[in-house]
C-alpha positions as CSV (number, residue, x, y, z in Angstrom):
1,M,0.0,0.0,0.0
2,K,1.3,3.4,-0.9
3,G,1.8,6.1,1.6
4,N,0.1,8.8,-0.6
5,Y,-2.5,8.6,-3.2
6,D,-3.4,11.2,-5.9
7,F,-7.1,11.9,-6.0
8,K,-6.9,15.0,-8.4
9,A,-8.4,13.1,-11.3
10,A,-10.9,11.1,-9.2
11,R,-14.5,11.1,-10.0
12,R,-17.4,10.2,-7.7
13,G,-19.2,7.0,-8.7
14,A,-22.8,6.7,-9.5
15,V,-25.3,6.9,-6.6
16,V,-27.2,3.7,-6.2
17,D,-30.9,4.2,-7.0
18,S,-33.2,2.9,-4.4
19,A,-36.3,2.6,-6.5
20,G,-39.5,2.6,-4.5
21,K,-37.9,4.1,-1.4
22,T,-37.8,7.7,-0.2
23,R,-35.4,9.0,2.5
24,I,-37.1,11.0,5.1
25,T,-36.4,12.3,8.6
26,I,-38.9,11.2,11.3
27,F,-38.9,11.4,15.0
28,L,-39.9,8.2,16.8
29,D,-40.2,7.8,20.6
30,D,-37.2,6.1,22.1
31,D,-39.2,3.2,23.5
32,V,-40.9,2.5,20.2
33,L,-37.6,2.5,18.3
34,E,-36.0,0.3,20.9
35,A,-38.8,-2.2,20.7
36,F,-38.4,-2.4,17.0
37,R,-34.7,-2.8,17.3
38,Q,-35.1,-5.6,19.8
39,R,-37.6,-7.4,17.7
40,A,-35.4,-7.0,14.7
41,A,-32.5,-8.5,16.5
42,S,-34.5,-11.5,17.6
43,E,-36.1,-12.1,14.2
44,G,-32.9,-11.5,12.2
45,K,-34.4,-8.6,10.2
46,G,-33.7,-4.9,9.9
47,Y,-35.7,-2.7,12.3
48,Q,-36.6,-0.4,9.4
49,T,-38.2,-3.4,7.6
50,L,-40.3,-4.1,10.7
51,I,-41.4,-0.5,10.9
52,N,-42.4,-0.7,7.2
53,D,-44.3,-3.9,7.8
54,A,-46.1,-2.3,10.8
55,L,-47.0,0.8,8.8
56,R,-48.3,-1.4,5.9
57,Q,-50.6,-3.3,8.3
58,A,-51.9,0.0,9.7
59,I,-52.9,1.3,6.3
60,A,-54.3,-1.9,5.0
61,P,-58.0,-1.6,4.1
62,G,-59.1,-4.3,6.6
63,A,-57.0,-2.9,9.4
64,A,-59.2,0.1,10.1
65,P,-61.0,-0.1,13.5
66,V,-64.7,-0.7,13.4
67,T,-66.5,2.6,13.9
68,L,-69.6,2.9,16.0
69,D,-71.7,3.7,12.9
70,A,-70.5,0.6,11.1
71,L,-71.2,-1.6,14.2
72,R,-74.7,-0.2,14.5
73,R,-75.4,-0.8,10.8
74,V,-74.2,-4.4,11.1
75,L,-76.3,-5.0,14.2
76,R,-79.4,-3.5,12.5
77,E,-78.9,-5.7,9.5
78,E,-78.4,-8.8,11.6
79,L,-81.4,-8.1,13.8
80,H,-83.6,-7.4,10.8
81,V,-82.7,-10.8,9.3
82,A,-83.5,-12.6,12.5
């Protein structure tokens, strides 16, 4: 290995495109982040992957909580049939 290197003619390489991903800054509570990191370590996955999975589950159409109006509508329909 040489003691000195000449970087005068050096050029920066291409930046790797991360298609389908966007870099953002987000503040998470310390306990939430620690929980994801611990789970990631035990499952052998990355904690960001687990956070992505949790967010996907939260926005899935079937994941929305049952509203009071929806519950009343279902009960009326079921009582009407009975």
